[in-house]
C-alpha positions as CSV (number, residue, x, y, z in Angstrom):
1,M,-61.6,-62.9,-26.0
2,N,-61.9,-60.7,-28.5
3,P,-64.3,-58.0,-28.4
4,P,-67.2,-58.0,-30.6
5,P,-67.4,-55.7,-33.8
6,R,-68.7,-51.9,-32.7
7,A,-71.5,-51.1,-35.1
8,N,-71.3,-48.6,-37.2
9,P,-67.8,-47.0,-36.5
10,P,-67.4,-43.2,-36.4
11,P,-65.3,-42.0,-39.4
12,S,-61.3,-41.4,-38.3
13,R,-60.5,-38.1,-38.3
14,R,-56.4,-39.7,-37.2
15,W,-55.8,-41.0,-40.0
16,N,-59.0,-39.5,-42.6
17,T,-59.5,-42.8,-43.6
18,P,-62.8,-44.9,-43.8
19,Q,-62.6,-47.3,-40.2
20,P,-61.8,-50.6,-40.7
21,D,-64.4,-53.3,-40.5
22,T,-62.9,-55.4,-37.7
23,Y,-61.2,-54.8,-34.2
24,T,-59.0,-57.5,-32.4
25,G,-58.2,-57.5,-29.4
26,R,-55.9,-54.8,-27.9
27,Y,-54.1,-54.6,-32.0
28,A,-56.8,-53.2,-34.5
29,Q,-55.9,-55.7,-37.4
30,V,-56.3,-52.9,-40.9
31,T,-58.1,-54.8,-43.2
32,A,-58.7,-53.2,-47.0
33,A,-60.8,-50.2,-47.4
34,P,-62.1,-48.9,-50.1
35,P,-60.0,-46.4,-51.2
36,Y,-60.7,-42.5,-50.3
37,Q,-62.0,-40.2,-52.8
38,V,-61.5,-36.2,-52.8
39,E,-64.6,-35.0,-54.4
40,K,-64.2,-31.6,-56.6
41,P,-65.3,-28.5,-54.7
42,P,-67.7,-26.4,-56.0
43,W,-65.2,-23.5,-56.7
44,D,-63.2,-23.4,-59.8
45,E,-59.7,-22.7,-57.3
46,P,-57.2,-25.3,-58.1
47,I,-57.2,-28.1,-55.4
48,F,-53.5,-28.4,-53.6
49,P,-52.7,-32.0,-52.0
50,I,-52.5,-31.3,-48.7
51,P,-49.8,-33.7,-47.0
52,R,-51.3,-36.9,-44.8
53,K,-49.9,-39.0,-42.7
54,P,-48.5,-42.1,-44.0
55,V,-50.0,-45.2,-42.7
56,P,-47.8,-47.3,-41.1
57,C,-46.8,-51.1,-42.2
58,P,-49.7,-52.9,-42.5
59,K,-48.8,-55.5,-39.7
60,F,-48.2,-52.6,-36.8
61,V,-51.0,-50.2,-35.3
62,A,-49.4,-49.4,-32.3
63,K,-51.7,-48.9,-28.9
64,S,-53.7,-46.1,-28.2
65,F,-52.8,-44.2,-25.1
66,G,-55.0,-41.7,-22.9
67,S,-58.3,-42.2,-22.3
68,G,-59.3,-45.0,-24.7
69,L,-61.8,-42.5,-26.3
70,S,-62.5,-42.5,-29.9
71,D,-63.0,-39.2,-31.8
72,G,-66.8,-40.5,-32.1
73,D,-67.4,-40.4,-27.9
74,L,-65.8,-36.7,-28.1
75,S,-68.0,-33.8,-28.6
76,P,-66.7,-31.5,-31.1
77,E,-65.6,-29.1,-28.7
78,E,-64.0,-31.9,-26.7
79,Q,-62.4,-32.7,-30.0
80,G,-60.7,-29.9,-30.6
81,G,-59.7,-26.3,-29.9
82,K,-58.2,-22.8,-30.1
83,L,-55.3,-21.6,-30.8
84,P,-53.3,-21.2,-26.7
85,R,-53.1,-17.8,-24.7
86,D,-50.9,-17.8,-22.3
87,S,-52.3,-17.0,-18.8
88,L,-51.8,-13.5,-17.3
89,L,-49.9,-14.5,-14.7
90,F,-47.5,-16.8,-17.1
91,L,-47.0,-12.8,-19.4
92,V,-47.0,-11.1,-15.9
93,F,-43.5,-12.9,-15.3
94,S,-42.1,-13.1,-18.9
95,V,-42.7,-9.2,-18.4
96,F,-40.7,-9.1,-15.1
97,C,-37.7,-12.0,-17.1
98,A,-37.3,-9.1,-19.4
99,L,-37.2,-6.3,-17.7
100,V,-34.3,-7.9,-15.6
101,P,-31.5,-7.4,-18.2
102,C,-32.7,-3.3,-16.8
103,L,-31.3,-4.6,-13.3
104,A,-27.5,-4.9,-15.6
105,V,-27.8,-1.6,-17.3
106,A,-28.7,0.0,-14.1
107,L,-25.8,-1.5,-12.6
108,G,-23.6,0.2,-15.3
109,I,-24.2,3.7,-14.4
110,V,-24.0,3.8,-10.5
111,T,-20.4,2.1,-11.5
112,L,-20.1,5.3,-14.3
113,R,-21.1,7.6,-11.3
114,L,-18.6,5.9,-9.1
115,D,-15.5,7.8,-11.4
116,G,-13.2,9.6,-9.3
117,E,-14.9,9.2,-6.2
118,P,-12.6,8.3,-2.7
119,I,-13.5,4.8,-1.0
120,S,-16.6,4.3,0.7
121,E,-19.0,2.0,1.9
122,W,-21.5,2.3,-0.7
123,G,-18.7,2.3,-3.2
124,E,-17.5,-1.2,-1.8
125,K,-21.2,-2.7,-1.9
126,V,-21.7,-2.5,-5.4
127,Q,-18.0,-4.1,-5.9
128,S,-19.8,-7.0,-3.9
129,V,-22.5,-7.1,-6.6
130,I,-20.0,-6.7,-9.4
131,I,-18.0,-9.5,-7.9
132,L,-21.3,-11.6,-8.7
133,V,-22.4,-11.1,-11.9
134,P,-19.9,-13.1,-14.0
135,T,-21.2,-16.0,-12.2
136,I,-25.1,-15.0,-12.8
137,Y,-25.2,-12.5,-15.9
138,P,-24.0,-16.0,-18.1
139,V,-26.9,-18.4,-16.6
140,L,-29.8,-15.1,-17.0
141,F,-28.2,-14.2,-20.7
142,A,-28.9,-17.7,-22.0
143,A,-32.0,-18.3,-20.4
144,L,-33.4,-15.3,-21.9
145,M,-31.7,-15.7,-24.9
146,S,-32.9,-19.3,-25.5
147,K,-36.1,-18.5,-24.8
148,S,-36.5,-15.4,-27.2
149,L,-34.7,-17.8,-30.2
150,R,-37.7,-20.2,-29.3
151,S,-40.5,-17.5,-29.9
152,I,-38.5,-16.4,-32.6
153,A,-38.5,-19.6,-34.6
154,L,-42.2,-20.3,-33.5
155,D,-43.1,-16.8,-35.6
156,R,-40.3,-17.5,-38.7
157,A,-42.5,-20.5,-38.8
158,S,-45.8,-18.9,-38.6
159,R,-44.9,-16.8,-41.2
160,G,-43.5,-19.3,-43.4
161,T,-39.4,-19.8,-43.6
162,S,-36.8,-22.5,-44.3
163,L,-36.2,-25.8,-42.3
164,G,-32.4,-24.8,-42.0
165,R,-33.5,-21.9,-40.2
166,L,-35.5,-23.3,-37.9
167,E,-32.9,-25.6,-37.2
168,Q,-30.6,-22.9,-36.5
169,L,-32.8,-20.7,-34.0
170,I,-34.1,-23.7,-32.2
171,G,-30.6,-25.3,-31.7
172,S,-28.7,-22.7,-30.7
173,G,-30.0,-22.3,-27.4
174,T,-26.4,-22.0,-26.0
175,V,-23.4,-20.7,-27.1
176,G,-22.2,-24.5,-27.7
177,G,-25.3,-25.6,-29.4
178,A,-25.0,-22.4,-31.9
179,I,-21.7,-23.7,-32.8
180,T,-22.6,-27.4,-33.4
181,T,-25.8,-26.7,-35.3
182,A,-23.6,-24.7,-37.8
183,I,-21.5,-27.6,-37.6
184,F,-23.7,-30.4,-38.3
185,L,-25.8,-28.4,-41.3
186,R,-22.5,-27.5,-42.9
187,V,-23.9,-24.0,-43.5
188,I,-22.2,-20.4,-43.0
189,N,-25.2,-17.8,-43.6
190,I,-25.7,-14.2,-41.8
191,T,-28.3,-16.5,-39.5
192,T,-25.0,-18.2,-38.2
193,V,-23.0,-15.1,-37.5
194,I,-25.7,-12.8,-35.9
195,L,-26.7,-15.6,-33.5
196,L,-22.4,-16.5,-32.6
197,S,-22.4,-13.1,-32.5
198,C,-25.5,-12.6,-29.8
199,W,-23.8,-15.5,-28.1
200,V,-20.6,-14.0,-28.0
201,L,-22.0,-10.5,-25.5
202,S,-22.3,-13.4,-22.8
203,P,-18.9,-14.2,-21.7
204,L,-18.3,-10.5,-22.6
205,G,-20.7,-8.8,-20.5
206,G,-19.8,-10.9,-17.6
207,Q,-16.1,-10.9,-17.4
208,A,-16.5,-7.0,-18.5
209,A,-18.3,-6.3,-15.3
210,L,-15.5,-7.9,-13.4
211,R,-12.8,-5.3,-15.0
212,M,-15.1,-2.0,-15.4
213,L,-14.5,-0.8,-11.8
214,V,-11.2,-0.9,-10.1
215,T,-9.5,1.2,-7.5
216,K,-6.3,3.3,-7.8
217,E,-3.8,5.8,-5.9
218,V,-4.6,9.0,-7.4
219,I,-2.7,12.3,-6.4
220,S,-4.7,14.1,-4.1
221,E,-1.3,16.7,-2.8
222,R,2.1,17.5,-3.7
223,I,4.5,18.8,-0.6
224,P,8.1,20.0,-2.6
225,T,10.5,20.0,-0.1
226,T,13.9,20.0,0.1
227,V,16.0,16.9,1.6
228,W,19.2,18.4,3.3
229,Y,21.6,15.6,4.3
230,R,25.5,15.6,5.4
231,S,27.5,15.7,2.6
232,P,29.7,12.3,2.2
233,D,32.9,15.0,1.7
234,A,32.7,16.2,4.9
235,V,35.3,16.0,7.5
236,P,35.6,15.5,11.1
237,I,35.7,18.6,13.2
238,L,36.8,16.8,16.7
239,V,40.0,15.5,16.2
240,V,41.4,17.9,18.4
241,G,43.0,18.2,22.0
242,S,39.9,20.4,23.5
243,S,37.1,19.7,21.1
244,Y,37.2,16.5,22.2
245,A,38.2,16.4,25.2
246,R,34.6,18.7,25.9
247,S,32.1,16.1,24.0
248,R,34.3,12.5,24.8
249,S,31.2,11.7,26.9
250,R,29.0,12.2,24.2
251,L,30.4,10.8,21.9
252,D,30.9,7.2,23.8
253,A,27.3,7.3,25.2
254,A,26.0,7.4,21.8
255,Y,28.9,5.0,20.2
256,I,28.3,2.3,22.6
257,A,24.1,2.7,22.5
258,S,24.4,2.1,18.7
259,L,26.9,-0.8,19.1
260,S,24.7,-2.6,21.8
261,T,21.5,-2.8,20.0
262,V,19.6,-5.8,19.4
263,S,20.1,-7.9,15.9
264,D,16.5,-6.1,15.3
265,I,17.4,-2.8,15.4
266,R,21.0,-3.3,13.9
267,D,19.3,-4.5,10.8
268,R,16.7,-1.7,10.6
269,P,17.2,0.8,8.0
270,L,17.7,3.5,10.3
271,D,19.8,3.6,13.5
272,V,18.4,4.0,17.2
273,F,18.4,8.0,16.0
274,N,16.5,7.7,13.0
275,M,19.4,8.7,11.0
276,I,20.2,7.2,7.8
277,K,22.4,4.1,7.6
278,I,24.0,3.2,4.8
279,P,24.2,-0.5,3.0
280,W,27.5,-2.7,2.0
281,I,27.1,-2.0,-1.4
282,E,29.4,-5.1,-2.2
283,R,26.8,-7.5,-0.5
284,L,24.3,-6.9,-2.7
285,D,23.0,-9.2,-5.8
286,I,24.3,-7.1,-8.9
287,S,22.7,-10.1,-10.9
288,K,19.3,-7.8,-9.6
289,T,20.7,-5.1,-11.3
290,M,17.6,-2.8,-12.9
291,N,17.8,0.1,-15.1
292,D,20.4,2.7,-14.9
293,G,22.5,0.6,-12.3
294,W,20.0,0.4,-9.0
295,I,20.6,-2.5,-7.4
296,P,17.9,-3.5,-5.3
297,V,18.3,-3.3,-1.0
298,E,16.8,-6.3,0.6
299,E,16.2,-5.0,4.5
300,G,16.3,-7.6,7.2
301,R,20.0,-9.3,6.5
302,S,22.4,-9.5,8.7
303,E,25.5,-6.8,9.2
304,A,23.9,-5.3,5.8
305,Y,25.0,-1.5,6.8
306,A,28.4,0.0,7.0
307,T,27.5,1.8,10.0
308,L,25.5,1.4,13.0
309,L,25.3,5.5,12.4
310,G,23.5,6.8,9.9
311,V,23.7,10.2,8.0
312,P,21.9,13.1,10.0
313,W,19.4,14.8,7.5
314,Q,16.8,17.1,7.9
315,V,13.2,18.0,4.9
316,V,12.7,21.2,5.0
317,R,9.5,22.4,3.3
318,D,9.5,24.7,0.1
319,D,6.7,26.9,1.8
320,G,8.9,28.0,4.6
321,N,6.9,25.4,7.1
322,Q,10.6,23.3,8.6
323,T,10.0,19.5,9.4
324,M,13.0,18.6,12.1
325,G,14.1,15.4,12.6
326,F,12.0,12.5,11.4
327,E,8.9,13.8,11.0
328,L,7.8,13.5,8.2
329,P,5.5,15.8,5.5
330,P,2.3,13.4,5.0
331,G,3.2,10.8,2.1
332,K,5.4,9.6,-0.4
333,A,8.8,10.8,-1.7
334,S,11.8,9.4,-3.1
335,F,15.0,11.1,-3.5
336,S,18.8,10.0,-4.3
337,M,21.5,11.4,-1.8
338,E,25.4,10.8,-2.0
339,A,27.1,9.3,0.4
340,S,30.3,7.4,1.1
341,Y,31.9,4.8,3.6
342,L,35.7,3.3,4.3
343,R,36.3,-0.5,3.7
344,F,39.3,-2.0,5.1
345,D,40.3,-5.4,3.3
346,C,42.6,-7.2,6.2
347,D,44.6,-10.3,6.3
348,Q,43.4,-12.7,8.5
349,P,44.1,-11.9,11.8
350,Q,46.6,-13.9,13.5
351,L,48.1,-14.3,16.8
352,I,52.1,-13.3,17.2
353,P,53.8,-13.7,20.2
354,D,55.4,-10.4,22.1
355,D,59.1,-10.6,20.4
356,K,57.4,-10.7,16.9
357,A,55.0,-7.6,17.6
358,P,55.8,-4.4,15.8
359,L,57.7,-2.2,18.5
360,H,55.4,1.0,17.9
361,L,52.3,-0.7,18.3
362,R,54.1,-2.9,21.2
363,E,54.7,0.2,23.1
364,Q,51.0,1.4,23.2
365,I,49.5,-1.5,24.7
366,R,49.2,-1.4,28.3
367,F,48.9,-4.4,30.3
368,N,49.1,-2.9,33.7
369,Y,47.6,0.3,35.2
370,T,50.5,3.2,35.1
371,T,50.5,6.3,36.4
372,D,51.7,7.7,33.6
373,N,50.0,6.7,30.9
374,E,46.2,5.7,29.7
375,W,44.8,2.6,28.7
376,K,44.7,0.7,26.3
377,S,43.2,-2.7,24.9
378,F,44.1,-2.3,21.3
379,V,46.1,0.3,19.0
380,L,45.3,1.4,15.9
381,N,48.1,3.0,13.4
382,M,48.6,4.8,10.2
383,S,51.4,6.9,11.1
384,E,53.9,5.5,8.9
385,S,56.8,8.0,7.9
386,D,55.1,8.6,4.0
387,W,52.2,9.8,5.7
388,L,52.6,12.2,7.8
389,S,52.1,14.8,5.6
390,G,48.1,16.1,6.3
391,R,48.5,18.9,4.0
392,V,45.3,18.8,1.8
393,D,47.1,20.1,-1.7
394,E,49.2,17.1,-1.6
395,I,46.7,14.7,-1.5
396,D,47.0,14.3,-5.5
397,V,50.4,12.1,-5.1
398,V,48.4,10.0,-3.7
399,K,49.7,6.4,-5.8
400,S,48.6,3.8,-3.3
401,K,46.4,2.7,-0.6
402,R,46.9,3.9,2.6
403,R,47.9,0.6,5.8
404,L,46.1,0.2,8.9
405,E,47.6,-1.9,11.5
406,F,45.3,-3.8,14.5
407,M,47.1,-5.1,17.6
408,G,45.0,-6.2,20.6
409,R,46.5,-7.9,23.9
410,Y,45.0,-11.5,23.7
411,G,47.4,-12.4,27.2
412,P,50.1,-15.3,27.7
413,I,50.7,-18.4,26.7
414,G,53.8,-19.9,28.7
415,D,56.0,-17.7,29.4
416,K,55.6,-15.2,26.5
417,L,53.1,-12.5,25.7
418,H,50.8,-12.6,22.7
419,F,49.4,-10.1,20.6
420,N,46.3,-10.4,17.7
421,Y,46.9,-8.9,14.9
422,A,46.3,-7.5,11.2
423,A,46.8,-5.2,9.1
424,C,44.6,-4.1,6.5
425,T,44.2,-1.5,3.7
426,E,42.0,1.5,3.4
427,N,39.1,1.8,1.0
428,T,36.8,4.4,0.6
429,V,33.7,3.7,-1.3
430,H,31.4,6.4,-3.0
431,V,28.1,5.3,-3.4
432,E,24.7,6.9,-5.1
433,C,21.3,6.1,-2.9
434,L,18.0,6.0,-3.7
435,M,16.0,7.1,-0.5
436,T,11.9,6.1,-0.8
437,C,9.9,7.6,2.6
438,S,6.9,6.6,2.5
439,D,4.2,6.5,6.0
440,Q,6.5,8.4,8.4
441,S,9.1,6.1,7.1
442,C,12.3,6.2,5.2
443,A,14.4,3.6,3.8
444,I,17.7,3.5,1.5
445,T,15.5,0.8,-1.2
446,A,18.5,1.0,-3.8
447,M,21.8,1.9,-4.5
448,R,24.8,2.4,-7.1
449,P,28.2,3.4,-7.3
450,S,28.3,6.9,-7.7
451,R,28.5,8.7,-10.8
452,R,29.1,11.8,-9.4
453,S,32.2,11.4,-7.4
454,T,35.7,11.8,-9.2
455,Q,38.2,11.1,-6.2
456,R,39.7,7.9,-6.4
457,P,39.3,5.1,-3.7
458,E,42.9,5.5,-1.9
459,I,42.2,8.9,-1.0
460,S,40.0,9.6,2.6
461,Y,39.0,12.1,4.9
462,L,41.8,10.8,6.7
463,D,44.3,12.0,4.0
464,G,43.6,15.5,5.2
465,L,44.5,14.4,8.8
466,G,47.8,15.2,10.6
467,P,49.5,12.9,12.6
468,A,47.9,14.6,16.3
469,Q,44.8,14.3,14.6
470,S,45.1,10.8,14.0
471,N,45.8,9.5,16.9
472,T,43.2,11.6,18.7
473,L,41.0,10.0,16.6
474,F,41.9,6.1,16.8
475,T,42.6,6.6,20.5
476,A,39.7,7.7,21.0
477,L,38.1,5.0,19.3
478,A,40.0,2.1,21.4
479,Q,39.0,3.6,25.0
480,A,35.4,4.3,24.0
481,G,33.2,2.0,26.4
482,I,35.9,1.3,28.9
483,N,37.5,4.1,32.2
484,H,40.8,4.5,30.4
485,K,42.5,5.1,34.2
486,T,40.5,1.7,36.1
487,A,41.6,-2.0,35.4
488,S,41.9,-3.8,32.4
489,Q,38.5,-4.6,30.4
490,V,37.7,-5.7,27.0
491,T,36.3,-2.9,25.4
492,P,32.7,-2.8,23.5
493,S,34.5,-2.6,19.7
494,E,36.7,-6.3,20.7
495,Q,33.7,-7.4,21.8
496,Y,32.0,-6.4,18.7
497,L,34.4,-8.1,16.5
498,I,33.7,-11.2,18.0
499,N,30.1,-11.5,17.9
500,P,28.0,-8.7,17.5
501,D,25.3,-9.7,20.1
502,T,27.9,-9.4,23.1
503,A,29.2,-6.0,22.4
504,W,27.7,-4.7,25.4
505,S,29.4,-7.6,28.0
506,Q,32.2,-7.2,29.3
507,G,35.7,-9.1,30.8
508,F,37.9,-7.8,33.3
509,F,40.0,-11.7,33.5
510,I,42.7,-13.0,31.0
511,Q,40.5,-15.8,29.8
512,D,38.3,-13.0,29.0
513,L,40.6,-11.3,26.2
514,P,39.0,-12.1,23.2
515,E,40.7,-14.4,20.3
516,I,40.0,-12.4,17.4
517,Y,42.7,-14.0,15.5
518,K,40.3,-16.8,14.8
519,L,38.0,-14.7,13.1
520,R,38.1,-15.3,9.1
521,K,39.1,-12.3,7.5
522,E,36.1,-11.5,5.5
523,E,34.5,-11.4,9.0
524,F,36.4,-9.4,10.2
525,S,37.4,-6.9,7.7
526,R,33.4,-6.2,7.6
527,R,33.2,-6.0,11.7
528,F,36.0,-3.9,11.5
529,S,34.9,-1.8,9.0
530,T,31.9,-1.4,10.4
531,V,33.5,-0.3,14.0
532,V,35.6,2.3,12.2
533,N,32.8,3.7,10.3
534,T,30.7,4.3,13.1
535,Y,32.5,6.4,15.7
536,N,33.6,7.9,12.3
537,Q,29.8,9.2,11.9
538,L,29.9,10.6,15.6
539,L,33.5,12.9,14.4
540,L,31.7,14.0,11.1
541,S,28.9,15.7,12.7
542,S,28.7,15.2,16.6
543,D,25.6,16.7,17.6
544,H,23.4,15.8,14.7
545,A,24.2,12.2,14.1
546,S,22.3,11.5,18.1
547,G,18.9,13.4,16.5
548,L,19.9,16.4,17.9
549,L,19.4,18.5,14.4
550,F,19.6,22.0,13.5
551,N,19.3,23.9,10.4
552,L,21.0,22.1,8.2
553,S,20.7,24.6,5.2
554,A,23.0,26.9,7.0
555,F,25.9,24.6,5.9
556,D,25.0,24.3,2.2
557,P,28.7,24.4,-0.2
558,P,28.1,25.6,-3.5
559,L,26.5,23.2,-5.8
560,D,29.7,23.3,-8.7
561,S,31.9,22.0,-5.3
562,S,32.8,19.6,-3.3
563,S,34.6,19.1,0.3
564,R,37.6,18.4,-2.2
565,S,37.8,21.5,-3.7
566,A,36.1,24.1,-1.8
567,T,38.4,26.7,0.3
568,S,38.0,27.1,4.0
569,A,35.9,30.4,3.4
570,E,33.4,28.8,2.0
571,Y,32.8,26.2,4.6
572,L,32.8,29.0,7.4
573,L,30.6,30.9,6.2
574,P,28.2,30.7,8.7
575,L,30.3,31.6,11.2
576,A,31.1,35.1,9.1
577,N,27.1,35.8,9.0
578,N,27.0,35.3,13.0
579,T,25.2,31.9,12.4
580,I,25.0,29.6,15.3
581,V,26.8,26.4,14.4
582,P,26.5,24.1,17.6
583,G,27.9,20.9,15.4
584,M,28.9,22.4,11.8
585,F,29.5,20.4,8.7
586,A,29.3,20.5,5.2
587,A,25.9,19.5,3.9
588,K,23.9,18.6,0.8
589,R,20.6,18.8,-0.6
590,S,17.9,16.9,-2.7
591,K,15.0,18.0,-4.4
592,T,11.7,15.9,-4.0
593,E,8.0,16.4,-3.5
594,F,6.0,14.1,-1.0
595,V,3.1,13.0,-2.5
596,T,-0.5,11.8,-0.8
597,M,-1.6,9.4,-2.9
598,E,-5.9,8.1,-1.9
599,Q,-7.4,5.4,-3.5
600,R,-10.5,6.1,-5.6
601,Y,-12.6,4.5,-7.3
602,T,-12.0,4.2,-11.7
603,V,-14.3,3.1,-14.3
604,V,-12.4,1.4,-17.5
605,R,-14.6,2.9,-19.6
606,Y,-14.2,-0.1,-22.6
607,W,-15.4,-2.3,-19.9
608,L,-18.1,-0.4,-19.2
609,S,-19.2,-0.2,-22.8
610,C,-19.0,-3.8,-23.1
611,F,-20.9,-4.6,-20.5
612,M,-23.6,-1.8,-21.2
613,V,-23.4,-3.3,-24.8
614,S,-24.4,-6.7,-23.8
615,G,-26.8,-5.9,-21.0
616,I,-29.0,-3.0,-23.8
617,F,-28.6,-6.2,-26.7
618,L,-30.3,-9.2,-23.6
619,F,-32.7,-6.3,-22.9
620,I,-34.3,-5.9,-26.5
621,I,-33.6,-9.1,-27.7
622,S,-36.2,-10.7,-24.3
623,S,-38.8,-7.5,-25.0
624,V,-38.6,-9.3,-28.9
625,G,-39.0,-12.5,-27.6
626,V,-42.0,-10.8,-25.4
627,I,-43.7,-9.1,-28.0
628,L,-43.7,-12.7,-30.2
629,Q,-44.5,-14.5,-27.5
630,I,-47.8,-12.5,-26.8
631,T,-48.7,-12.4,-30.5
632,R,-47.8,-15.8,-32.0
633,K,-50.5,-17.6,-33.3
634,S,-49.2,-21.0,-33.4
635,P,-48.9,-23.2,-30.8
636,D,-45.6,-24.3,-29.6
637,I,-44.4,-27.2,-31.9
638,F,-41.0,-28.1,-31.2
639,W,-40.9,-30.5,-28.6
640,I,-40.6,-33.7,-28.6
641,S,-44.6,-34.7,-27.4
642,G,-45.3,-33.2,-31.1
643,M,-43.4,-35.9,-32.8
644,A,-45.3,-38.4,-30.8
645,R,-48.7,-37.1,-31.5
646,D,-47.4,-36.7,-34.9
647,S,-45.9,-40.1,-35.4
648,P,-47.9,-42.6,-37.4
649,Y,-46.6,-45.5,-35.4
650,I,-48.1,-43.7,-32.1
651,L,-51.7,-43.8,-31.9
652,L,-53.0,-41.1,-29.7
653,S,-56.9,-40.1,-29.4
654,G,-59.2,-37.9,-27.2
655,K,-57.7,-35.2,-25.7
656,D,-54.1,-36.2,-26.2
657,D,-54.6,-36.0,-29.5
658,V,-54.7,-31.7,-29.8
659,S,-53.1,-30.1,-31.9
660,T,-53.0,-26.7,-30.5
661,L,-51.3,-27.4,-27.4
662,D,-47.9,-26.2,-27.0
663,G,-45.0,-28.3,-26.3
664,D,-45.1,-28.0,-22.5
665,Q,-49.0,-28.9,-22.2
666,K,-48.5,-32.3,-24.6
667,S,-45.5,-33.3,-22.3
668,R,-47.1,-32.9,-19.5
669,R,-50.5,-35.0,-20.5
670,L,-47.9,-38.0,-22.1
671,R,-45.2,-37.6,-19.8
672,D,-46.1,-41.1,-18.5
673,L,-46.3,-42.3,-22.3
674,R,-43.0,-44.4,-23.1
675,V,-41.8,-44.2,-26.2
676,I,-38.6,-45.7,-28.4
677,V,-36.5,-45.3,-31.9
678,A,-36.9,-48.9,-33.3
679,D,-37.5,-50.8,-36.3
680,V,-40.8,-50.9,-37.3
681,D,-40.5,-53.0,-40.2
682,P,-38.9,-56.0,-38.6
683,E,-39.5,-58.4,-41.3
684,G,-38.8,-56.6,-44.3
685,P,-35.3,-56.8,-46.1
686,L,-34.6,-53.1,-44.9
687,G,-35.4,-51.9,-41.4
688,R,-37.6,-48.2,-41.0
689,I,-36.6,-46.6,-38.1
690,A,-39.2,-44.1,-36.2
691,L,-40.0,-43.3,-32.7
692,V,-42.7,-45.8,-31.2
693,A,-44.9,-46.2,-28.0
694,M,-43.3,-49.3,-26.3
695,D,-45.4,-52.6,-25.7
696,E,-44.9,-55.6,-23.7
697,K,-44.6,-57.4,-27.3
698,E,-41.8,-56.9,-29.3
699,N,-42.8,-59.1,-32.7
700,N,-44.7,-56.2,-34.7
701,W,-41.4,-53.8,-34.1
702,R,-37.6,-55.0,-32.3
703,K,-34.9,-52.7,-31.4
704,L,-32.5,-51.2,-33.9
705,S,-29.1,-52.9,-34.5
706,S,-25.9,-52.4,-35.8
707,E,-26.1,-55.0,-38.6
708,R,-28.8,-54.6,-40.2
709,R,-29.5,-51.8,-43.0
710,Y,-32.3,-49.6,-43.4
711,R,-34.2,-47.5,-45.3
């Protein structure tokens, strides 16, 4: 049933037109009304037409949402209000938010004070805070920046500005919004440039914070030192009868200790006495060659070293405080050293019968103990008639590589004795090693062929020995580790040739004799070279090879000479000066510095400047936003609730229709109002799109259709 008409309805503020004569149900049917006339004011100022809210389609008026009261039912105080003022609590919160960027500035100042400081607990706490900045800072920047842009937009709107500028300010609440708004508006002006520049400071500040403080190693101490090491041109001194006889037990002990170590120790860069082992340069990966021809040395490779006993060396501080053995000065150092080793290129080992064995070798093999001869399990021979001369001054006539024969007993097969036999050629490899020391440990990290040595590879220290000395050397090697006056034994050298991990095991029976002929020639050549080089290290410097170091600087030859050109007087100079020489050999030296590094904080000032600029800008823009918020003269109308209030198709009354409310206040009041963007002229030839209050009846509006045309 339709309600009875109201008597003397009050004039409508909403429409600023006379009140319609009749109401029908929930929908008000607008009837004809006398035209509204604006009377001329008593003053003479010109009348400016005030834009009015257009009257909707006469067939449609949306329902009234809210209390259902008309303006006439409210008192004058209830019909309107003064300009909004934020509460004190909200203002305090806004000021607090504006001061938050000061924390970023303070973080930058604290970071700057850490520049050059050593690692500390306080510095680690600062770094832990810096790690969080790239996550928190962009969120904080976006929140404060968007709020400030909104305050600036309200201020510009209250003072008068273009609609496009307002759209830019409101639509640039994020960096993506700033870009898309400029694209959609198709405008590039100073406002666009300023907004994009401001938003760039957000990711720049976060990333700059992550990079503005780093830790670097800086030099805290330098210790100049001289590294002494045995010259690669040294010659054996224990190859004469009396000296060898006195030292044989010590030599064998050091030799067996080196051969019998486990693989983990054999593959280390230092030997059991902490002497420097020389790697095989032939086994390095030349594809990884670095600048100046250096080839990196990979640690942990099996059988990577040419000798199991290293080169004696000693570090002497230039200030006079001598460092003995492996007690190195603190810090890190690197230096180059010259070295050399023998490499034997052998034929494939063979098993030969007794009647085909070389006679000069066959006579030296002892299958049974005799009182007249010492025991030999295998023999090495280098005493061909062309090599009987041991004169140093005739070495230059050498035109070919020297041969070395290996023959060891295998045992009888049928009615014939058999031998393991291999013929090898000798080469001397001269290399330059890059030594790196750190934390009281040193290792050769790179190698290259020597650029200082002018010797041909065919020449070695053996060319300076006569037949007697050569025989002493090879006899000592063949008998090392066994009792040469007792029953037959398999020597540790032969056991190493078969398997380096079983060098300590011994055999006493025929079936224990090694099957060396089954080894590949590359495998036999490498292991045989290692055995000879290891024993050779002992003969070159017996006292020093086992770590019993003395003053190596006493044996320094002239820097412009080598052992091939130096005279005997130059080498025996320490003896002429009454120097005690317990184990003499020629030494070389290399200069280096042991540098102690310390971790310190380093500020990257470029990134710190970027972070500080971003933080200061955020503080300024936040402060401007708070000031404009406090002094604003207009309510915040940039909300959807503002569109609802000003839409001619959403009729509000009572306290919900107040223009002085901020957008958030309107939104809270109208949060239950259901709206839709719809066609408000469904029966016309052209539709009209507007924001409409939804109702259960859709006869006065309908949803939009892609097939209909709209104006």
